[in-house]
N, CA, C and O of each residue as an XYZ file, in Angstrom:
896
protein
N     -31.220      1.735     34.174
C     -32.401      1.843     33.302
C     -31.993      2.204     31.881
O     -32.486      1.623     30.914
N     -31.067      3.191     31.763
C     -30.609      3.588     30.438
C     -29.846      2.464     29.760
O     -29.959      2.267     28.550
N     -29.047      1.710     30.564
C     -28.312      0.602     29.981
C     -29.238     -0.466     29.433
O     -28.950     -1.039     28.382
N     -30.355     -0.755     30.120
C     -31.304     -1.731     29.607
C     -31.975     -1.274     28.329
O     -32.215     -2.077     27.426
N     -32.283      0.027     28.246
C     -32.871      0.549     27.013
C     -31.897      0.430     25.857
O     -32.286      0.060     24.749
N     -30.634      0.740     26.105
C     -29.635      0.644     25.042
C     -29.468     -0.795     24.570
O     -29.353     -1.048     23.370
N     -29.455     -1.740     25.509
C     -29.285     -3.139     25.130
C     -30.455     -3.619     24.280
O     -30.256     -4.326     23.292
N     -31.670     -3.240     24.655
C     -32.840     -3.648     23.857
C     -32.832     -2.995     22.492
O     -33.163     -3.641     21.497
N     -32.459     -1.719     22.423
C     -32.407     -1.034     21.133
C     -31.342     -1.650     20.228
O     -31.555     -1.803     19.025
N     -30.214     -1.997     20.804
C     -29.154     -2.608     20.006
C     -29.558     -3.993     19.504
O     -29.297     -4.343     18.353
N     -30.198     -4.780     20.374
C     -30.643     -6.113     19.957
C     -31.704     -6.016     18.856
O     -31.646     -6.744     17.865
N     -32.675     -5.110     19.039
C     -33.701     -4.939     18.011
C     -33.140     -4.403     16.711
O     -33.513     -4.868     15.634
N     -32.239     -3.421     16.801
C     -31.646     -2.873     15.587
C     -30.815     -3.896     14.837
O     -30.862     -3.962     13.608
N     -30.049     -4.698     15.577
C     -29.228     -5.722     14.919
C     -30.098     -6.785     14.263
O     -29.794     -7.249     13.164
N     -31.186     -7.175     14.938
C     -32.086     -8.178     14.369
C     -32.746     -7.658     13.096
O     -32.803     -8.368     12.092
N     -33.245     -6.422     13.131
C     -33.859     -5.847     11.938
C     -32.860     -5.725     10.799
O     -33.173     -6.041      9.651
N     -31.651     -5.263     11.124
C     -30.646     -5.068     10.078
C     -30.241     -6.394      9.444
O     -30.107     -6.478      8.223
N     -30.046     -7.420     10.250
C     -29.667     -8.718      9.691
C     -30.800     -9.323      8.862
O     -30.551     -9.926      7.817
N     -32.043     -9.164      9.324
C     -33.175     -9.648      8.544
C     -33.268     -8.905      7.214
O     -33.525     -9.511      6.173
N     -33.057     -7.581      7.253
C     -33.069     -6.823      6.010
C     -31.935     -7.202      5.090
O     -32.114     -7.234      3.872
N     -30.762     -7.492      5.647
C     -29.620     -7.860      4.806
C     -29.858     -9.196      4.109
O     -29.573     -9.340      2.920
N     -30.380    -10.170      4.847
C     -30.680    -11.475      4.229
C     -31.744    -11.314      3.140
O     -31.637    -11.909      2.067
N     -32.770    -10.508      3.423
C     -33.817    -10.287      2.418
C     -33.264     -9.561      1.194
O     -33.676     -9.836      0.066
N     -32.338     -8.641      1.415
C     -31.734     -7.941      0.291
C     -30.906     -8.885     -0.581
O     -30.923     -8.781     -1.807
N     -30.178     -9.809      0.062
C     -29.410    -10.788     -0.718
C     -30.335    -11.680     -1.543
O     -30.048    -11.984     -2.701
N     -31.446    -12.095     -0.935
C     -32.402    -12.919     -1.682
C     -32.990    -12.125     -2.848
O     -33.136    -12.649     -3.952
N     -33.327    -10.856     -2.597
C     -33.892    -10.019     -3.657
C     -32.921     -9.855     -4.814
O     -33.339     -9.779     -5.969
N     -31.639     -9.801     -4.515
C     -30.647     -9.574     -5.559
C     -30.612    -10.707     -6.572
O     -30.450    -10.464     -7.768
N     -30.762    -11.937     -6.110
C     -30.468    -13.070     -6.989
C     -31.702    -13.826     -7.474
O     -31.586    -14.626     -8.403
N     -32.878    -13.607     -6.888
C     -34.049    -14.338     -7.381
C     -34.589    -13.664     -8.646
O     -34.613    -12.435     -8.716
N     -35.017    -14.434     -9.637
C     -35.548    -13.861    -10.885
C     -37.039    -13.542    -10.777
O     -37.840    -14.026    -11.577
N     -37.405    -12.733     -9.795
C     -38.821    -12.443     -9.569
C     -39.087    -10.951     -9.474
O     -40.000    -10.524     -8.767
N     -38.299    -10.161    -10.179
C     -38.515     -8.714    -10.134
C     -39.720     -8.305    -10.982
O     -40.397     -7.329    -10.659
N     -39.995     -9.042    -12.064
C     -41.132     -8.759    -12.940
C     -41.813    -10.061    -13.310
O     -41.170    -11.103    -13.430
N     -43.122     -9.988    -13.490
C     -43.917    -11.129    -13.933
C     -44.631    -10.773    -15.224
O     -45.019     -9.625    -15.441
N     -44.800    -11.782    -16.085
C     -45.487    -11.572    -17.368
C     -46.349    -12.791    -17.647
O     -45.852    -13.913    -17.745
N     -47.662    -12.551    -17.775
C     -48.607    -13.604    -18.144
C     -49.017    -13.407    -19.600
O     -49.480    -12.333    -19.983
N     -48.844    -14.441    -20.397
C     -49.204    -14.373    -21.804
C     -50.660    -14.782    -21.987
O     -51.072    -15.859    -21.555
N     -51.435    -13.913    -22.633
C     -52.840    -14.242    -22.882
C     -52.982    -15.364    -23.901
O     -53.932    -16.145    -23.848
N     -52.029    -15.440    -24.831
C     -52.104    -16.486    -25.849
C     -51.740    -17.856    -25.288
O     -52.205    -18.878    -25.793
N     -50.927    -17.883    -24.266
C     -50.523    -19.145    -23.661
C     -50.523    -18.952    -22.145
O     -49.508    -18.569    -21.564
N     -51.648    -19.215    -21.517
C     -51.783    -19.001    -20.086
C     -51.053    -20.045    -19.261
O     -50.974    -19.919    -18.039
N     -50.519    -21.073    -19.905
C     -49.804    -22.105    -19.184
C     -48.377    -21.711    -18.861
O     -47.696    -22.430    -18.129
N     -47.905    -20.593    -19.385
C     -46.539    -20.148    -19.154
C     -46.546    -18.809    -18.412
O     -47.348    -17.925    -18.714
N     -45.664    -18.675    -17.461
C     -45.482    -17.433    -16.711
C     -44.008    -17.053    -16.810
O     -43.124    -17.814    -16.416
N     -43.768    -15.871    -17.340
C     -42.402    -15.380    -17.487
C     -42.048    -14.528    -16.267
O     -42.850    -13.717    -15.805
N     -40.862    -14.723    -15.767
C     -40.363    -13.920    -14.655
C     -38.971    -13.408    -15.019
O     -38.201    -14.094    -15.691
N     -38.663    -12.198    -14.567
C     -37.380    -11.578    -14.875
C     -36.721    -11.081    -13.598
O     -37.386    -10.558    -12.703
N     -35.416    -11.252    -13.525
C     -34.617    -10.728    -12.434
C     -33.445     -9.934    -12.963
O     -33.392     -9.594    -14.146
N     -32.520     -9.644    -12.095
C     -31.345     -8.880    -12.506
C     -30.345     -9.711    -13.280
O     -29.500     -9.169    -13.992
N     -30.434    -11.024    -13.147
C     -29.412    -11.874    -13.748
C     -29.959    -12.825    -14.802
O     -29.203    -13.276    -15.662
N     -31.249    -13.145    -14.762
C     -31.775    -14.121    -15.703
C     -33.282    -13.963    -15.881
O     -33.963    -13.280    -15.116
N     -33.766    -14.627    -16.926
C     -35.205    -14.692    -17.220
C     -35.624    -16.150    -17.147
O     -34.934    -17.029    -17.662
N     -36.758    -16.402    -16.506
C     -37.229    -17.771    -16.325
C     -38.637    -17.923    -16.892
O     -39.420    -16.973    -16.921
N     -38.939    -19.145    -17.343
C     -40.266    -19.500    -17.841
C     -40.776    -20.659    -16.998
O     -40.181    -21.736    -16.978
N     -41.888    -20.426    -16.299
C     -42.502    -21.466    -15.464
C     -43.724    -22.009    -16.184
O     -44.634    -21.255    -16.529
N     -43.744    -23.315    -16.410
C     -44.863    -23.957    -17.091
C     -45.769    -24.647    -16.083
O     -45.386    -24.896    -14.940
N     -46.975    -24.946    -16.536
C     -47.992    -25.475    -15.624
C     -47.585    -26.822    -15.048
O     -47.928    -27.129    -13.906
N     -46.870    -27.623    -15.805
C     -46.488    -28.937    -15.293
C     -45.385    -28.866    -14.244
O     -44.972    -29.896    -13.712
N     -44.911    -27.679    -13.944
C     -43.917    -27.517    -12.897
C     -42.508    -27.304    -13.386
O     -41.620    -27.031    -12.578
N     -42.269    -27.415    -14.656
C     -40.926    -27.232    -15.192
C     -40.589    -25.744    -15.251
O     -41.419    -24.924    -15.642
N     -39.384    -25.414    -14.867
C     -38.901    -24.034    -14.888
C     -37.612    -23.993    -15.706
O     -36.660    -24.724    -15.433
N     -37.606    -23.145    -16.688
C     -36.435    -22.991    -17.550
C     -35.917    -21.556    -17.421
O     -36.655    -20.600    -17.659
N     -34.653    -21.415    -17.045
C     -34.053    -20.096    -16.834
C     -32.927    -19.876    -17.832
O     -32.225    -20.807    -18.226
N     -32.776    -18.628    -18.225
C     -31.712    -18.257    -19.161
C     -31.123    -16.935    -18.701
O     -31.852    -15.982    -18.425
N     -29.804    -16.884    -18.622
C     -29.124    -15.670    -18.176
C     -29.230    -14.589    -19.243
O     -29.353    -14.881    -20.432
N     -29.180    -13.342    -18.802
C     -29.182    -12.225    -19.743
C     -27.948    -12.303    -20.633
O     -26.848    -12.618    -20.180
N     -28.161    -12.009    -21.904
C     -27.085    -12.179    -22.861
C     -25.884    -11.292    -22.617
O     -24.746    -11.761    -22.652
N     -26.123    -10.017    -22.370
C     -25.025     -9.070    -22.224
C     -25.402     -8.018    -21.194
O     -26.549     -7.579    -21.115
N     -24.413     -7.627    -20.410
C     -24.657     -6.588    -19.416
C     -24.972     -5.256    -20.080
O     -25.839     -4.520    -19.608
N     -24.288     -4.940    -21.159
C     -24.509     -3.663    -21.837
C     -25.840     -3.625    -22.575
O     -26.364     -2.547    -22.854
N     -26.392     -4.801    -22.896
C     -27.672     -4.829    -23.598
C     -28.859     -4.675    -22.654
O     -29.993     -4.540    -23.115
N     -28.628     -4.692    -21.371
C     -29.721     -4.547    -20.413
C     -30.230     -3.113    -20.386
O     -29.489     -2.192    -20.728
N     -31.473     -2.909    -19.987
C     -31.972     -1.544    -19.767
C     -31.161     -0.845    -18.679
O     -30.578     -1.506    -17.820
N     -31.119      0.493    -18.712
C     -30.300      1.211    -17.707
C     -30.689      0.894    -16.271
O     -29.820      0.783    -15.407
N     -32.002      0.746    -16.001
C     -32.386      0.501    -14.614
C     -31.895     -0.845    -14.105
O     -31.595     -0.979    -12.919
N     -31.806     -1.849    -14.981
C     -31.306     -3.146    -14.545
C     -29.796     -3.122    -14.349
O     -29.279     -3.759    -13.431
N     -29.086     -2.392    -15.204
C     -27.632     -2.295    -15.024
C     -27.288     -1.604    -13.708
O     -26.453     -2.086    -12.942
N     -27.935     -0.476    -13.456
C     -27.662      0.247    -12.214
C     -28.142     -0.560    -11.003
O     -27.510     -0.533     -9.948
N     -29.252     -1.273    -11.155
C     -29.773     -2.069    -10.040
C     -28.808     -3.172     -9.651
O     -28.651     -3.473     -8.468
N     -28.165     -3.775    -10.633
C     -27.167     -4.789    -10.311
C     -26.068     -4.217     -9.418
O     -25.716     -4.804     -8.395
N     -25.542     -3.084     -9.814
C     -24.447     -2.482     -9.057
C     -24.892     -2.066     -7.660
O     -24.194     -2.315     -6.678
N     -26.060     -1.431     -7.580
C     -26.520     -0.948     -6.277
C     -26.875     -2.094     -5.332
O     -26.608     -2.005     -4.133
N     -27.463     -3.153     -5.844
C     -27.815     -4.273     -4.978
C     -26.565     -4.995     -4.480
O     -26.516     -5.414     -3.323
N     -25.555     -5.147     -5.339
C     -24.298     -5.738     -4.866
C     -23.633     -4.838     -3.829
O     -23.065     -5.322     -2.850
N     -23.707     -3.511     -4.053
C     -23.179     -2.577     -3.063
C     -23.932     -2.692     -1.746
O     -23.320     -2.648     -0.679
N     -25.244     -2.837     -1.808
C     -26.052     -2.978     -0.599
C     -25.675     -4.234      0.174
O     -25.573     -4.203      1.400
N     -25.469     -5.336     -0.533
C     -25.096     -6.574      0.152
C     -23.736     -6.443      0.830
O     -23.550     -6.918      1.951
N     -22.788     -5.801      0.153
C     -21.479     -5.605      0.763
C     -21.523     -4.684      1.967
O     -20.863     -4.945      2.973
N     -22.300     -3.602      1.875
C     -22.420     -2.685      3.003
C     -23.134     -3.343      4.178
O     -22.785     -3.095      5.332
N     -24.122     -4.173      3.899
C     -24.794     -4.878      4.983
C     -23.859     -5.810      5.731
O     -23.900     -5.884      6.959
N     -23.012     -6.524      4.991
C     -22.028     -7.395      5.635
C     -21.027     -6.574      6.448
O     -20.680     -6.942      7.570
N     -20.568     -5.465      5.878
C     -19.636     -4.606      6.606
C     -20.282     -4.028      7.863
O     -19.639     -3.952      8.910
N     -21.554     -3.618      7.766
C     -22.246     -3.091      8.932
C     -22.359     -4.110     10.050
O     -22.204     -3.760     11.220
N     -22.626     -5.360      9.714
C     -22.702     -6.386     10.733
C     -21.367     -6.640     11.414
O     -21.312     -6.834     12.628
N     -20.279     -6.639     10.626
C     -18.956     -6.856     11.201
C     -18.531     -5.693     12.100
O     -17.832     -5.897     13.092
N     -18.952     -4.478     11.753
C     -18.576     -3.323     12.557
C     -19.428     -3.201     13.821
O     -18.916     -2.884     14.894
N     -20.722     -3.454     13.685
C     -21.623     -3.226     14.815
C     -21.536     -4.314     15.865
O     -21.788     -4.046     17.040
N     -21.187     -5.536     15.481
C     -21.186     -6.639     16.448
C     -20.240     -6.392     17.623
O     -20.656     -6.595     18.764
N     -18.992     -5.967     17.410
C     -18.130     -5.726     18.587
C     -18.587     -4.554     19.444
O     -18.177     -4.456     20.601
N     -19.418     -3.667     18.922
C     -19.871     -2.527     19.699
C     -21.106     -2.776     20.528
O     -21.526     -1.900     21.283
N     -21.706     -3.962     20.406
C     -22.914     -4.263     21.169
C     -22.585     -4.452     22.643
O     -21.519     -4.956     22.997
N     -23.507     -4.046     23.486
C     -23.354     -4.305     24.918
C     -23.483     -5.807     25.159
O     -24.346     -6.468     24.581
N     -22.626     -6.329     26.010
C     -22.585     -7.755     26.241
C     -21.544     -8.459     25.395
O     -21.190     -9.602     25.681
N     -21.044     -7.795     24.355
C     -19.964     -8.364     23.551
C     -18.655     -8.059     24.260
O     -18.361     -6.899     24.548
N     -17.878     -9.074     24.541
C     -16.702     -8.899     25.377
C     -15.578     -8.143     24.690
O     -14.678     -7.625     25.352
N     -15.623     -8.077     23.383
C     -14.565     -7.354     22.683
C     -14.649     -5.862     22.988
O     -15.733     -5.280     22.999
N     -13.507     -5.260     23.233
C     -13.389     -3.807     23.449
C     -14.178     -3.341     24.678
O     -14.652     -2.206     24.710
N     -14.322     -4.201     25.683
C     -15.069     -3.787     26.863
C     -14.375     -2.639     27.599
O     -15.026     -1.791     28.210
N     -13.039     -2.629     27.527
C     -12.299     -1.590     28.229
C     -12.131     -0.323     27.396
O     -11.432      0.601     27.811
N     -12.776     -0.271     26.205
C     -12.680      0.899     25.332
C     -14.080      1.342     24.926
O     -14.493      1.087     23.794
N     -14.818      1.995     25.811
C     -16.202      2.375     25.489
C     -16.298      3.348     24.319
O     -17.256      3.297     23.548
N     -15.315      4.233     24.181
C     -15.357      5.180     23.050
C     -15.238      4.438     21.728
O     -15.909      4.788     20.757
N     -14.388      3.414     21.682
C     -14.246      2.623     20.460
C     -15.522      1.856     20.156
O     -15.923      1.770     18.995
N     -16.174      1.292     21.182
C     -17.436      0.584     20.955
C     -18.497      1.537     20.405
O     -19.296      1.150     19.552
N     -18.506      2.756     20.881
C     -19.478      3.734     20.384
C     -19.218      4.051     18.917
O     -20.155      4.130     18.123
N     -17.962      4.231     18.556
C     -17.644      4.519     17.152
C     -17.962      3.330     16.252
O     -18.409      3.518     15.121
N     -17.739      2.117     16.734
C     -18.072      0.935     15.935
C     -19.574      0.832     15.704
O     -20.018      0.501     14.605
N     -20.355      1.116     16.747
C     -21.808      1.084     16.576
C     -22.274      2.142     15.586
O     -23.128      1.876     14.740
N     -21.714      3.336     15.690
C     -22.086      4.396     14.751
C     -21.737      4.012     13.319
O     -22.537      4.211     12.405
N     -20.543      3.463     13.126
C     -20.129      3.067     11.776
C     -21.010      1.937     11.249
O     -21.401      1.945     10.081
N     -21.324      0.963     12.112
C     -22.199     -0.123     11.673
C     -23.598      0.361     11.334
O     -24.178     -0.065     10.336
N     -24.152      1.260     12.167
C     -25.472      1.811     11.866
C     -25.481      2.606     10.579
O     -26.437      2.532      9.807
N     -24.412      3.375     10.338
C     -24.334      4.137      9.082
C     -24.237      3.213      7.879
O     -24.849      3.473      6.843
N     -23.470      2.132      8.011
C     -23.353      1.182      6.896
C     -24.693      0.511      6.616
O     -25.068      0.349      5.455
N     -25.419      0.118      7.661
C     -26.735     -0.492      7.459
C     -27.712      0.502      6.831
O     -28.476      0.136      5.938
N     -27.693      1.756      7.290
C     -28.590      2.748      6.700
C     -28.294      2.998      5.234
O     -29.211      3.117      4.423
N     -26.995      3.079      4.887
C     -26.627      3.262      3.478
C     -27.028      2.053      2.649
O     -27.469      2.199      1.509
N     -26.879      0.859      3.213
C     -27.310     -0.347      2.503
C     -28.820     -0.331      2.250
O     -29.283     -0.766      1.196
N     -29.584      0.173      3.225
C     -31.026      0.277      3.015
C     -31.379      1.213      1.871
O     -32.248      0.906      1.055
N     -30.695      2.370      1.812
C     -30.949      3.294      0.700
C     -30.534      2.678     -0.639
O     -31.198      2.873     -1.656
N     -29.418      1.926     -0.623
C     -28.956      1.281     -1.854
C     -29.882      0.164     -2.303
O     -29.844     -0.232     -3.468
N     -30.712     -0.353     -1.407
C     -31.712     -1.356     -1.787
C     -33.013     -0.708     -2.248
O     -33.612     -1.144     -3.231
N     -33.445      0.321     -1.548
C     -34.710      0.964     -1.911
C     -34.639      1.665     -3.260
O     -35.621      1.674     -4.002
N     -33.495      2.249     -3.587
C     -33.386      3.025     -4.825
C     -33.600      2.169     -6.072
O     -34.453      2.524     -6.886
N     -32.877      1.063     -6.272
C     -33.089      0.292     -7.506
C     -34.450     -0.390     -7.570
O     -35.055     -0.475     -8.638
N     -34.937     -0.882     -6.414
C     -36.248     -1.534     -6.420
C     -37.335     -0.537     -6.810
O     -38.232     -0.862     -7.588
N     -37.253      0.667     -6.272
C     -38.255      1.682     -6.601
C     -38.118      2.140     -8.045
O     -39.123      2.422     -8.699
N     -36.897      2.218     -8.551
C     -36.698      2.633     -9.947
C     -37.298      1.602    -10.904
O     -37.998      1.963    -11.850
N     -37.023      0.321    -10.657
C     -37.584     -0.726    -11.517
C     -39.108     -0.733    -11.421
O     -39.791     -0.894    -12.433
N     -39.646     -0.561    -10.214
C     -41.098     -0.528    -10.061
C     -41.705      0.664    -10.797
O     -42.765      0.541    -11.411
N     -41.035      1.819    -10.737
C     -41.545      3.014    -11.428
C     -41.580      2.789    -12.936
O     -42.567      3.135    -13.587
N     -40.529      2.220    -13.496
C     -40.510      1.966    -14.936
C     -41.532      0.902    -15.329
O     -42.092      0.945    -16.425
N     -41.773     -0.057    -14.424
C     -42.793     -1.067    -14.710
C     -44.175     -0.439    -14.798
O     -44.978     -0.801    -15.658
N     -44.445      0.505    -13.903
C     -45.739      1.197    -13.944
C     -45.870      2.021    -15.225
O     -46.921      2.014    -15.865
N     -44.809      2.726    -15.593
C     -44.854      3.526    -16.824
C     -45.098      2.655    -18.044
O     -45.901      3.007    -18.908
N     -44.407      1.513    -18.122
C     -44.591      0.626    -19.275
C     -45.979     -0.006    -19.281
O     -46.553     -0.255    -20.341
N     -46.514     -0.265    -18.085
C     -47.827     -0.906    -18.033
C     -48.925      0.036    -18.532
O     -49.869     -0.406    -19.186
N     -48.804      1.335    -18.225
C     -49.820      2.297    -18.624
C     -49.424      3.099    -19.858
O     -49.960      4.181    -20.098
N     -48.489      2.571    -20.637
C     -48.063      3.263    -21.855
C     -49.150      3.126    -22.922
O     -49.457      2.016    -23.358
N     -49.730      4.252    -23.341
C     -50.817      4.219    -24.330
C     -50.323      3.938    -25.741
O     -51.108      3.574    -26.617
N     -49.036      4.104    -25.961
C     -48.507      3.866    -27.307
C     -48.358      2.380    -27.626
O     -48.185      2.008    -28.786
N     -48.422      1.547    -26.617
C     -48.295      0.104    -26.822
C     -49.689     -0.479    -27.022
O     -50.584     -0.180    -26.232
N     -49.906     -1.292    -28.040
C     -51.240     -1.888    -28.256
C     -51.677     -2.740    -27.073
O     -50.853     -3.306    -26.354
N     -52.975     -2.816    -26.890
C     -53.517     -3.562    -25.753
C     -53.252     -5.057    -25.847
O     -53.245     -5.751    -24.830
N     -53.036     -5.552    -27.044
C     -52.831     -6.995    -27.188
C     -51.425     -7.417    -26.755
O     -51.149     -8.603    -26.571
N     -50.557     -6.441    -26.597
C     -49.188     -6.761    -26.177
C     -49.175     -6.982    -24.668
O     -49.658     -6.129    -23.923
N     -48.635     -8.106    -24.201
C     -48.612     -8.351    -22.746
C     -47.701     -7.347    -22.026
O     -46.728     -6.856    -22.599
N     -48.027     -7.057    -20.784
C     -47.281     -6.070    -19.991
C     -46.642     -6.757    -18.780
O     -47.202     -7.675    -18.181
N     -45.466     -6.274    -18.457
C     -44.793     -6.739    -17.250
C     -45.463     -6.135    -16.023
O     -45.902     -4.985    -16.048
N     -45.537     -6.918    -14.951
C     -46.115     -6.467    -13.686
C     -45.114     -6.694    -12.550
O     -44.055     -7.292    -12.740
N     -45.482     -6.197    -11.366
C     -44.602     -6.349    -10.208
C     -44.409     -7.829     -9.873
O     -45.344     -8.626     -9.930
N     -43.163     -8.170     -9.522
C     -42.878     -9.506     -9.035
C     -42.753     -9.524     -7.514
O     -42.773     -8.482     -6.859
N     -42.625    -10.718     -6.976
C     -42.530    -10.846     -5.515
C     -41.258    -10.200     -4.963
O     -41.254     -9.701     -3.837
N     -40.185    -10.207     -5.749
C     -38.928     -9.633     -5.273
C     -39.030     -8.123     -5.092
O     -38.284     -7.548     -4.300
N     -39.938     -7.474     -5.813
C     -40.104     -6.030     -5.641
C     -40.569     -5.703     -4.227
O     -40.024     -4.810     -3.577
N     -41.571     -6.425     -3.758
C     -42.070     -6.173     -2.399
C     -41.054     -6.616     -1.348
O     -40.895     -5.960     -0.318
N     -40.373     -7.719     -1.606
C     -39.345     -8.169     -0.667
C     -38.217     -7.140     -0.570
O     -37.674     -6.910      0.510
N     -37.869     -6.524     -1.701
C     -36.823     -5.499     -1.687
C     -37.228     -4.267     -0.900
O     -36.399     -3.678     -0.206
N     -38.499     -3.866     -0.996
C     -38.960     -2.728     -0.200
C     -38.877     -3.019      1.301
O     -38.437     -2.180      2.085
N     -39.306     -4.215      1.680
C     -39.207     -4.580      3.096
C     -37.746     -4.659      3.533
O     -37.408     -4.234      4.638
N     -36.875     -5.203      2.673
C     -35.460     -5.322      3.032
C     -34.833     -3.952      3.252
O     -34.112     -3.748      4.229
N     -35.104     -3.011      2.349
C     -34.552     -1.672      2.515
C     -35.068     -0.983      3.763
O     -34.313     -0.303      4.457
N     -36.365     -1.153      4.055
C     -36.923     -0.535      5.262
C     -36.325     -1.144      6.524
O     -36.035     -0.424      7.479
N     -36.136     -2.466      6.540
C     -35.539     -3.112      7.717
C     -34.098     -2.671      7.911
O     -33.678     -2.422      9.041
N     -33.337     -2.571      6.832
C     -31.947     -2.130      6.951
C     -31.865     -0.703      7.486
O     -31.068     -0.411      8.378
N     -32.689      0.177      6.938
C     -32.661      1.569      7.399
C     -33.099      1.685      8.853
O     -32.479      2.411      9.630
N     -34.168      0.974      9.229
C     -34.647      1.040     10.613
C     -33.633      0.442     11.581
O     -33.416      0.988     12.663
N     -33.010     -0.674     11.207
C     -32.006     -1.268     12.073
C     -30.788     -0.376     12.243
O     -30.265     -0.246     13.349
N     -30.331      0.243     11.156
C     -29.207      1.164     11.274
C     -29.531      2.371     12.128
O     -28.680      2.845     12.881
N     -30.765      2.881     12.019
C     -31.160      4.027     12.836
C     -31.210      3.659     14.318
O     -30.784      4.445     15.164
N     -31.722      2.481     14.636
C     -31.770      2.052     16.034
C     -30.362      1.887     16.606
O     -30.100      2.277     17.743
N     -29.470      1.313     15.822
C     -28.098      1.142     16.307
C     -27.425      2.489     16.537
O     -26.708      2.674     17.521
N     -27.658      3.424     15.627
C     -27.043      4.741     15.800
C     -27.623      5.468     17.007
O     -26.888      6.123     17.747
N     -28.936      5.360     17.214
C     -29.552      6.035     18.361
C     -29.141      5.404     19.684
O     -29.114      6.080     20.712
N     -28.820      4.116     19.667
C     -28.443      3.454     20.915
C     -27.066      3.853     21.401
O     -26.693      3.522     22.526
N     -26.300      4.558     20.579
C     -24.963      4.984     21.007
C     -25.022      6.211     21.896
O     -23.985      6.642     22.399
N     -26.168      6.775     22.105
C     -26.263      7.954     22.960
C     -25.872      7.607     24.384
O     -26.421      6.686     24.989
N     -24.943      8.336     24.894
C     -24.391      8.196     26.245
C     -23.688      6.872     26.467
O     -23.402      6.500     27.606
N     -23.399      6.141     25.359
C     -22.607      4.928     25.527
C     -21.157      5.326     25.736
O     -20.603      6.109     24.964
N     -20.570      4.807     26.737
C     -19.172      5.066     26.983
C     -18.901      6.401     27.631
O     -17.739      6.798     27.722
N     -19.912      7.115     28.086
C     -19.676      8.380     28.766
C     -19.129      8.104     30.151
O     -19.811      7.474     30.959
N     -17.920      8.554     30.452
C     -17.349      8.222     31.749
C     -18.102      8.895     32.880
O     -18.604     10.010     32.735
N     -18.175      8.208     33.999
C     -18.846      8.763     35.165
C     -17.983      9.858     35.768
O     -16.803      9.624     36.032
N     -18.532     11.047     35.996
C     -17.704     12.126     36.540
C     -17.178     11.747     37.907
O     -17.895     11.156     38.715
N     -15.924     12.087     38.168
C     -15.362     11.708     39.471
C     -16.074     12.430     40.599
O     -16.520     13.567     40.451
N     -16.169     11.748     41.722
C     -16.814     12.331     42.895
C     -15.944     13.450     43.453
O     -14.717     13.348     43.429
N     -16.553     14.498     43.946
C     -15.748     15.589     44.513
C     -14.951     15.112     45.708
O     -15.391     14.276     46.497
N     -13.759     15.679     45.809
C     -12.880     15.269     46.909
C     -13.488     15.672     48.246
O     -13.953     16.799     48.416
N     -13.478     14.750     49.176
C     -14.053     15.024     50.489
C     -13.079     15.881     51.300
O     -11.876     15.620     51.292
N     -13.582     16.895     51.996
C     -12.675     17.696     52.834
C     -12.151     16.855     53.983
O     -12.834     15.949     54.460
N     -10.953     17.151     54.422
C     -10.404     16.355     55.532
C     -11.274     16.485     56.764
O     -11.798     17.564     57.043
N     -11.433     15.413     57.495
C     -12.300     15.450     58.689
C     -11.706     16.380     59.743
O     -10.486     16.465     59.877
N     -12.561     17.076     60.490
C     -12.055     17.952     61.549
C     -11.397     17.135     62.650
O     -11.769     15.984     62.877
N     -10.455     17.704     63.313
C      -9.784     16.948     64.397
C     -10.771     16.597     65.504
O     -11.637     17.395     65.865
N     -10.626     15.429     66.014
C     -11.531     14.975     67.081
C     -11.224     15.705     68.380
O     -10.164     16.303     68.563
N     -12.200     15.626     69.264
C     -12.042     16.301     70.541
C     -10.929     15.672     71.361
O     -10.228     16.357     72.106
N     -10.774     14.376     71.220
C      -9.723     13.717     71.996
C      -8.355     14.208     71.578
O      -7.466     14.419     72.403
N      -8.206     14.387     70.251
C      -6.922     14.883     69.766
C      -6.688     16.296     70.237
O      -5.578     16.668     70.617
N      -7.781     17.105     70.206
C      -7.631     18.491     70.629
C      -7.266     18.580     72.110
O      -6.509     19.459     72.523
N      -7.815     17.657     72.902
C      -7.524     17.697     74.335
C      -6.118     17.212     74.647
O      -5.552     17.580     75.676
N      -5.549     16.395     73.776
C      -4.226     15.860     74.070
C      -3.139     16.910     73.990
O      -2.076     16.751     74.591
N      -3.395     17.999     73.244
C      -2.408     19.049     73.141
C      -2.615     20.028     74.277
O      -3.755     20.373     74.588
N      -1.543     20.485     74.907
C      -1.711     21.478     75.987
C      -2.194     22.778     75.422
O      -1.812     23.145     74.310
N      -3.012     23.478     76.141
C      -3.515     24.756     75.639
C      -2.382     25.759     75.576
O      -1.406     25.698     76.323
N      -2.557     26.677     74.656
C      -1.541     27.703     74.503
C      -1.556     28.614     75.717
O      -2.634     28.985     76.182
N      -0.405     28.987     76.243
C      -0.401     29.872     77.401
C      -0.888     31.270     77.057
O      -0.626     31.808     75.981
N      -1.581     31.811     77.984
C      -2.071     33.169     77.764
C      -0.972     34.172     78.059
O       0.022     33.861     78.715
N      -1.169     35.339     77.576
C      -0.159     36.388     77.794
C       0.009     36.713     79.267
O       1.108     37.045     79.711
N      -1.086     36.618     80.038
C      -0.992     36.927     81.471
C      -0.137     35.923     82.189
O       0.522     36.283     83.164
N      -0.112     34.639     81.745
C       0.685     33.634     82.421
C       2.162     33.844     82.205
O       2.978     33.390     83.007
N       2.529     34.544     81.103
C       3.929     34.756     80.836
C       4.532     35.856     81.678
O       5.756     35.968     81.743
N       3.724     36.668     82.323
C       4.244     37.772     83.135
C       4.644     37.219     84.491
O       3.845     36.532     85.126
N       5.816     37.486     84.939
C       6.324     37.000     86.237
C       6.037     38.073     87.278
O       6.369     37.901     88.450
């Protein structure tokens, strides 16, 4: 029963973690972290990501331009680049570590302690990747809210709003963290050796064996 629970937890945790990792990779590279609608020209929609800015026009044409300089970016975008790349690397490392530790994976079957350590390391890597995804997405979202409600900026100036990648990043971080937690919890009692059975006492001699030996002579029989 416990083995079936562990197998289901490991399968669910791995599925969540891989889904979160793929979503995190997509969040890293799509230019949809912020959206900007111009009141003067409603036919154009500006979108911004960590690597480029794009302009989508009504006729369907999309024009993208990479950020000019890394040092010229706002601090939250510079740090977000580093953290998102770190998250993608940790997610890949977590998958490589956790896969051999799954039940049903033939690798390391004769080393249960090693499989347990691999699962723990993979779960920790996935959990750290989730935190590395949630932190930059939340930081960019927080600054977007501050800029949107900034009273010092005139109302006629357009404001950046949340993009689709912001919500995708939140889901990716939550999936990575939940998958890593499930993998770590599934290592409980994995590889715990079964205690040896107590040694059975030797069986008592059978009656037939006892009868085959002559009885010991009594002291009275020894007297002549």
